[in-house]
N, C-alpha and C positions, 0 to 999 in steps of 0.2 A: 696898535696891538697892546701896548703897555697900559693904556688907560682902561682896558677891559679886564685886566687881571685883578682878582680879589686878593689884596695883600694881607687881609685878615682871615683868610681861609684856614690857615694852619691852626692846630690845636694847642701849640705851645711846646710840644715835644719835637726835638730835632730828629731828622732822619739821616742816617749815615749811608753814603753812596760810594761804592768802589767802582771805578770805570777806567777804560783804556783811553789815554790821551791821544790826540792827533799829533802828527809830526808835519811841520811846515818847513820846506827846504826851497832854496832858490839858487840857481846857477851852481848846482852841486850834484854829486853822484848819489842817488837815493839809496843805493845798496849799502852805503856807509852808515846809514842810520839804524839799520836793524829793525827790531820789533818796537811797536809803540810801548810807552811806559805806563805803568799803573799809577793812577792818582786817586785820591779820595777827598771827600768834602762832607761837611756837616751843614745842614740848613733846613729850610722848610719847603715843602712842595706847595707851590701856589697855583700851579696849573699842570695838567697832564692830558696827553692824548695817546693814540696808539703808536706814535713815532717818537715822542720826546717827553721830557719832564722839565719844568721850569723850577729852578732852585733859587730861593732867596737866602742869601748868606749874611747880609748885613742890612740893618734897618734902624732908623731912629725910634726911640721909645715914644717921643712926641715930636711934633714939627720943630725944626731948628729955626730959631729966630733970626740967625744971621745969614740964612740961605734965602735966595730969591726964587729958586726953582721949587716946584711942588713935588717932584719925584726924587726922593733921597734914599734910594734903595740900590743895593749891589747884589749881583748874582749872575747866573748864566743858564743856558739851556743845554741839556745833555741828551744826545740821541740814545734811545733805549737800546739800540743794537750794540752800543759800546759799554753798557752797564754790566759789570761782573756780579755785583750783589748790592741789594738795597736792604739794609737791615731793619725790615719791618718787624722782625721777630722781637726786637727790643721793645717796640711800642706795644705789642700784644702782651709781652711779659709784664709790663708795667700796668696795663689796663685790666688784666685778667682778675676777676673776683670769682673764685669758685666756692660757693657756699656749702656748708655741711648740712645737706638735706636729709641725711639718714640718721636714724636713732637706734641705738642698741638698748633694748629694754632691760637686759640683764645687767650690763655694765653701767647703764644710766649715763651714756655720753653720746654726743653727736659726732658724725664723721662724714666724709665725702667719699664717693666711689668714682669709678671711671666714668660712668654715665653723667654724673654731676659736672665733672670737669669738661667733658665734651659739649654738654649743653651750654656751658658758659663760653666756650671757645667759638662755637659756630658763628655767632654774629660778628665777633672780632675778626675771624678769618675771612668772612664775607666782605667786611668793610675794607680790609687791606688787600683783597684779591689774592689770598694765599691758600694753600692746600695743606691738609694733614692726612697722612696715611699711617695706619697702625697695622703691623703684622706680628704674628708670633710663630714660634717654631719649637717643637719638642726636641730636647737635646739630652745627652747623657755623658757625664764625666765621673769616672771612678765609681761606676754602678749607681750613681745618683741621678735620677731622672728629674728634669726641670723644664720649665717653659721660659724661653727667652723672647721677650717682646721688643719690638723696635718701633719707635715713633719717628716719622719722617716729615719734617716741615719743609715746605718749598715756597719761595716767593716768585717762582716762574723762571728764575735765573740760576739759583743755587739751592742746594739742599743741606739741611742740618739734621743729623740722626743721633738719637739717644737710645741705648738699649738698657733693659733691666731684666732680672731673672727672679723666678719664684719656684721653689721646690714643689714636687708633686708627691703626695702620700696616698697611694691607691688603697690603703687600708684604713683611711680616716673614718672614724665612727660617724654614723649618721649620713654618709654620702656614698653613692654608688660611684663607679669609676668615671663616668662622664661628668658628674658633679665635681669630683675631685680635680679633674683636668680643667673644667670651666672656672673653678674658684682660683686656681693657680694662674690661669690666663688673665683673669680680671685683675689680680694683684700685680702681676708683672706689667700689664698695660698701664695701670694706674701709676706705678712708680717710674715708668718710662716717661709718662706725661709730666710727672712731678719734676724730673730732671730737666726736661726740655723747656718747661715754662716756669721754672724756679718756684715751685710750690713746696713749701716746707711743712712736712707732716710730723716733725719731731715732737711737737706739742699736741699732736692728734692722738687720742687714746687708741684709735684704730691701728696706729703704727706700733704701739708698745704693749697693749693689753693682751695678755695670754690667759687671764683668769686664774692663774695659779694661786694668787693670794686672796681671791674672792671666795666668800662662803655663800654658795647658793643654797636656798632652802631645799630640804629633802622631803619627799613624799614617800612614805613607807607603804608597802603592800599590806593590807589589812588581813586579819584572819578570815573574814567573810570572803574577800576576794580570793584568798589562797584556796579555800575549800571549793569555790566555784571553778577555779582554774584547774584543779586536780581532775575534774571531770571533763575538761576540754580535750580537743585533739592535739596531736603533737605539734602542728603548725602554730596553733594559738599559744601553746606553752613556750615555744621557741621565741615568738615575738615578745612575750612578757619577759623572758630571761634576757633578751637583748636590750629591752627598754629599761628594766630594773637592774642595771649593772652596778649602780652605786657610785659611778664616776662621771658619766656623761651629762652635761647640761643640755636639757632638751630645749626645743624652740620656745616653750612657755616660761623658760627661766628656772625650771626646777630640775633637781637630780632625783631620779626614781631609784629606790632601793628596796631590798627585802631581807628578811632574816636569813642567816646562814642555813638554818635547818629547813626553811621553806625552799631555798634554792637547791639544796641537796636532794630533797624529796622530788622536786619537779624534774631535776636532771635524771633521776633514776626511775621516773614514772614511765 
């Protein structure tokens, strides 16, 4: 059996295993020994099946010249039924590379969203046979409505949970109520994933940019547009008044505005 094990299978990153130790007694009362103790080990998984894992804990960097035997390894086999947790989460945290695939044309910066993180995670979760579940819930504290998202990681034995919150502004300009809730849900989920997988967004413009200091170019309502608009119906005038509010950055990166006298005439039209 030993000769069939691939001792070079490990990637170089150790795995941490917490397990319940066996108790061996002889010519004694078994009740005196109580429950098995917890033990832990660090090593490399060199073999695994549905019942057990083979842990390599000690190995030479190169063959020892003063040894005559060919197998110079130390380790042991642990039954999976005794394993409390095997911290594959650490391996995924180290291996995860979540690129910033999104681009904000107004702020001129790249950023990552929840979908980018999930796409990068899927092959790593599959390789480690782990699962990730994300849920969110609408809550309210002191009349402030917010989304609380929960990211739940499981290696089949134990679970690790991280929560994050994002406020909801139902009156946010340019969004209806469903879009406002969806935006807050995406933000909360993203930052729950950040906390779980140690993704630092402090240098990400998406985490800090509120556009308050940015000067977006302004497009003014022309006299020709104003004269045509005066002849339009009330619905069209309302759309223009909403768009040309002088403050909101539209999707094309411009702020649309109109002269005060144009606005007053249209409102009284």
